N, C-alpha and C positions, 0 to 999 in steps of 0.2 A: 493497390496496397504496396507498401514498402517492400524492398527486396529483402530476403532473409540474409542474416549474417553468415550462415553456413550453406554451402552450395548444395548439400544433400538434405536440406531441411524438410522438403516435401511441402505440400500445400498448406497454407494456414487454415485453421478450422473455420474461420469466418468465410473462406472462399470455396469450401467444397459444396458440390451440388449433388442432388439425388441421381443414383445410377453410376457415380463415379467410382471407378477402382483407383485406389490411392496407396501410396507408400511413403512413409516419412517418419519423422522424430517427434515425441510428444511427451509431456510430462503427466505422470500418473498422479492424479490428485486423490483418488481413492478407489478402493476395489472391495467387492463383495461376492462371496459364493452364495448363490441363490438356488434352492430346489426347484425342479421342474414340478408342474402340477401333478405329474405322475411320478411319484418318488422312485419308482423303479428305473427311471431314466438318469437318475444322478442329479448333477448339479450343472448349472451354467455360471459364467463369471460376468459381472457387470463391472465396468470401468468408467471412471470419469476422466477423460483426457483433457489436457489443456496446452495451449501455447499462448504467446502474447495477444493473440487476437480474440481468444475467448476459450470455451470448453464445449465438450460434446460427449454424449453417453455412447459407448461401445459395449458390445457383447461378445463373448467367446462362447461358442455353442459346444465345441468338441474338445475333448482333453482339458476341460475347464480347471479341475483340481490340479493338474501337473503345471498349468500356466500360473495358477494362483500361488504355487510354491515358488516359482521361478522369479517372479517379479515382486518388487517392493514398493509400497505407496512412498512418493516423494522422489522416485527415480525417473529418469528419462528412458523411454521405450522406443524401440524401432517397431512400427505398426505396418502390416500389410492387410488392407480391408476394403470395403466397399460401402458407400453411403446408400442408406435405405431410408424410406419414409414410413414412419410407424405412427399412426393417429395424428398426422399432420405435423411431426416433429421429426428432423433428421437425426439418424443415429448411424453408428458404425458397426457393421458386422465385420469382426475381426477373424481373419484366416490364420495369421501367424503373428506372434509377439515375442520379443526377447528384450532383456536390458540392452541399452545402448553403450557402446565403448565411449571412454572419454573424449577421443579426437573425432567422433561421429556427429557432434551437435555443438552448438553455441548457446549458452544460457541465455543470452539476450534474445534469442528466438522463443524462449520458453516463458519467461516472465514479463509482464507489462512493464514498461520503463517510462519515466517522465519524458515528454516530447521536448523538454528544454535542456540545453546543454549543461551538464553538472559543473564544469570548469567555469563557465560564465556565471552560473548561480553562486558558486563559491566565492568568485571575485567580487559579485555584489554584496555578498554576506560580509566580506571583509570591509568593504566600504562603510556598511551600516555599523560595524564594529567600531570603525575609526571616528564615528560621531560621539562615542562615549567619552566625556571629558572627566568624569569622577575617576580618580585614580584608583579607589578600591574596587569599583565595579568593572573598571577597564582590565584590572589584574585579575579579578574573577573569572571574567570572559576568556581571558588568554590562557588561564589555568586549564580550560577545557580545550578551546579551539587552537591553542598554541601546541597542544599535543598531537603529533602526526597520526598516531593510531585512532584517537578519538575522532579526529578530523576525518580520517578516511571512512570509518564506520558511519558517522553522522552523514556523510556525503551519499553512501550507498543505500542507507536504511530507507524502507518504506514508511509512511506515516501511520499506516493501518493495515490490517489484514484484509478487510473488505470495504469499509464504509467510505473513506475518503483518502485521496492521495495513496491509494494502495498499489503502489508500484515502486520499483527500484527508483532512488533519489527523491522518493515522494516526502520524506521527512524535510529535506533540504528546500524542496519546492514550497512546501506548506509554511515553513519557518520564515523564508524569504517573502512570501505573500503577507504574513502577518506583520513583517517588519515595514513593509511598504504601506500598509494600512495604518501602522502605528504613527508613521510620520504625519500622515493626514490628521490624525487625532491630536498629536502634539501642536500642529498649526492651529486647530481649532479650539483647544483647551489648554490655555497657557498654565492653569493650575496644576496639570499633570507634571510629575517628576519625570522629565524626558529620559534621563540617563537609566532610571529605574525601570521605566517601561520597556526601553529597548533591551535592557539586560534580562527582564522577565520573558520576552518574547524570545530571545535567543536561547534561553536555558529551559523553557516550559516543558519541552518534550524530550530532553535529554535522556530520560529514561527509557525511551523507545529503542536505543541502541543496544539495551539489555532485554527488552520485552520481546524482540522478533529476532527470528533467524531468517535468512534468505538465500542460503547456499544453492538450494535447488528449488524450493518453493518457499513462499512466504508463509510463516507459521509463528506460533508462540513458543517461546523457551519455556523451560520450568518456572523460573522466577517471573516471566511474564504472565503465566496462568495463575500462579499461586499468590503473587504480590501486586503486579501491575505496574504500569510505567509512572504513574504519580507518586506512589510510595518509593519506587526505584529513583526517580528524579530528586526526591527529598534526601534520600541517603546519599546520593552523589553530591548534591549541594552541600549537605551538612559536613561531609568528609572534607570537601574543598574549603569550607569555611575554617575548619579547625587547623588546616594547614596554612591559613592567612591570619595569624594572631592579631594583627592590627586592624582587622576588618571590623567596622562598627557593629556593635551587637544588634542595635535597633535596626540598622539597614539590612542585616542579614536576616532578622526575623521578618521584616516586610517582604523581602525576596522569597522567603520559605513560604509565607502566606500566599503569595501570587501563584507559586507552583502548585500548592496544595489546592488552591480554590479555582483553577483555571478552567475546570468543566462546569462550574457555575452552580451546580445542584448536587445534593446528596445522591440523588437516585442516578446521576450520571457519572458517579465514581468519585466526586470530590469529598474529602472528609470535612471540609469547610465551605461555606458560601462566600463569596467576595465581601470584604469588610473595608477595603480601601479603594481610592479612586484609581490607582494603578491596576488592582486586582480585577475591577470590573471592566476596565478598558482592556485589559489582556483577555478576559474571558470573551468579550464581544467580537474582538478582532480575530482570535484565533478560531472561534466558532463561525464567524462569516467566511473565512477562508475555507473551512471544512465543508460547510453546508453548500456553498456555491460549486465547489469541486464535486461534490456528492451529486448534486442536481445536474450538472454538466456531464459527468460521466454516464448517468443514466440516460439522459438525451441523446448522447453519442452512440449508445448501444442500441437504440431503437431501429427496427428495420427501416430501410431506406425510404419505403413508401408510406410509412406511417408518420402521423403528427403526434400521436400519444404513445407514451412508453407503455410497457407492461405494468401490472400492478405490482407496486414495491410494498412488501409485507412490513418492514420496518418503518417506512414512512406512513404507511396506511393510505396510500393514494396512487394515481397515475400522475404522470408530469406531462405537460403539453408543450410541444415545440411548434413555434410558428411556421406556417407553410412556406414563408419566405426563406426558411433555413435551406440551403442547397444540400441534398442528400450527399452528393459527390464529396463535399468537405467533410462529411461525417465518417465517411468510410475510406478516406484517402490514406490514413496513417495508423495501421494496427498497433503501433507502439502506445497509442493512447489508451488502450483498452487493457 
């Protein structure tokens, strides 16, 4: 596995083995006080710990209520514990736990991160922007990506909390993949409005910079939970169009439709299904990027000796990885997970 960014990180959760006594720093994804079967014994504390390699269940058996008051979900903890095997699954018996100090960890060890270099991806994104020749669309794209704060947030943001590109710089990676796919469609189907499709790809997920927070863990903001990125993106686009009074109204309407319809179906969150050539193209290419990344991530997480993944509840199936796939390639870089 890759080296940690902080010298005191401790073992990655994907590396721990049964019987190992360990000490390190981990993100607290959730905590729950649970009663013992014998109520007179009080409570124990269940924790879900995470780092960029995965997550692990841990339990505090002694002084659980005091520990629960001291630690907060979403913060980084220092853990002293031992790995046990319970019913075939590894778990951590935690002896000591406390909140980490700011200088004791590096957030890059805690959250999964795109394996691709964000600076290189941004440069490639700029190259694609440079292909837009329509002055109105070029100006609209610059309205967003010419803003240094938006550009920085867009570069850092995940594309999702769990399903696809659910890691730092994931939104940038997903958008760039969709742009690369769009160029292939533009070659194959000359009837497509190339500049409109490129612009739609660049802007289709801009609402995600407001939908998610990623300061310590990837989670939803209040607007993300209550409104969602599709509506947030339409609001952001509409405000931008109002600041560009010469922008053609029909072109703006088509672009708004693309963003609103890019999930393709009402039950997937889009208030409209695609009604234009560019809208259906956007839906298909962004969905291809998302689903291939989703499958690839599940396959990479399967145990090294297995060809099948665990059953995925949302997909309703297991995935098969060919035996020729080298297990060493799958576990070499925990930043993928």
